[in-house]
N, C-alpha and C positions, 0 to 999 in steps of 0.2 A: 577494389572489392566494399560492396553497398555494405551498410549496416544491415542486421538481422532485421526480417519483419517482424513485431511482434502483434501477438494472435490474443485470442479474447481469453483464452486460458491462462496467458501470462498477468493481464490484466488482472483476473481475477484473483491469481497467486501474490501479486502485489498488493491489493486490496486486504485480503485475508491476512498478512503480513503484516499491514500497516493496523489494521483491527485488532492484531494479537498483540502488538507492542503496542500501540497508542490506548485500546479500551481495557483489554485484559490486565495488561500490566505486565505481560510476559518480557523477559528480557533478550534481548536479539538472538542469543545462543537457545536460548529455549524455543524460541518461533521458529529459529534452523532447524533442529530438530524435528519439531510436530511437523515442519512443511517439507522435511526430506532434504532441505538444504546445507551448504558448508555454511558454518556462522559469518568467514568472510563476506561470501555471495552475499546475506542478507543485512550485514554491516554495511557493503557498498551499496547493495538497493536502495536502504534506509536512509543515506544520506544523499543521493542523488535527488530521490524523490523529494527530501526534504528542501534541498537547495533549491530544485524548480518552481515549487510550489510558494518559498519565500519570496522567490522573486516575482511572481505573480499573483500573490495575495498580498494586496495591499493594504486591506482593508479587514481588522479584525473582528467586527459586528458581527460578521457572518460565519466566522468561524464555530463549527460545532452544529450548525443549523441544520445537515442532514440525519437521518434518522438513523440509527447503526444497521450495518450489515442492507442499506439502501440498495445496493446491486443487485440482490437476490429477490429485489421486491417484484413481480411479474407487472408489464408495463401495463397501463389503461388502456380498454380495447375502446 
């Protein structure tokens, strides 16, 4: 059985979760409640995202260089 295919909605939910926790300062439990998810789902997803980014983000100099909610900005024409 193959892995589930992630959708754009999955990506947006993950970005929103990271924003709520990292920028707005919500706890993982509060972020889960706001997104309608189980707390353990948010805990696991948050851990997996941070594990992957820690592996590939070797330069601390560009961290935080994206504007807040960059994924909501429409692409330039």
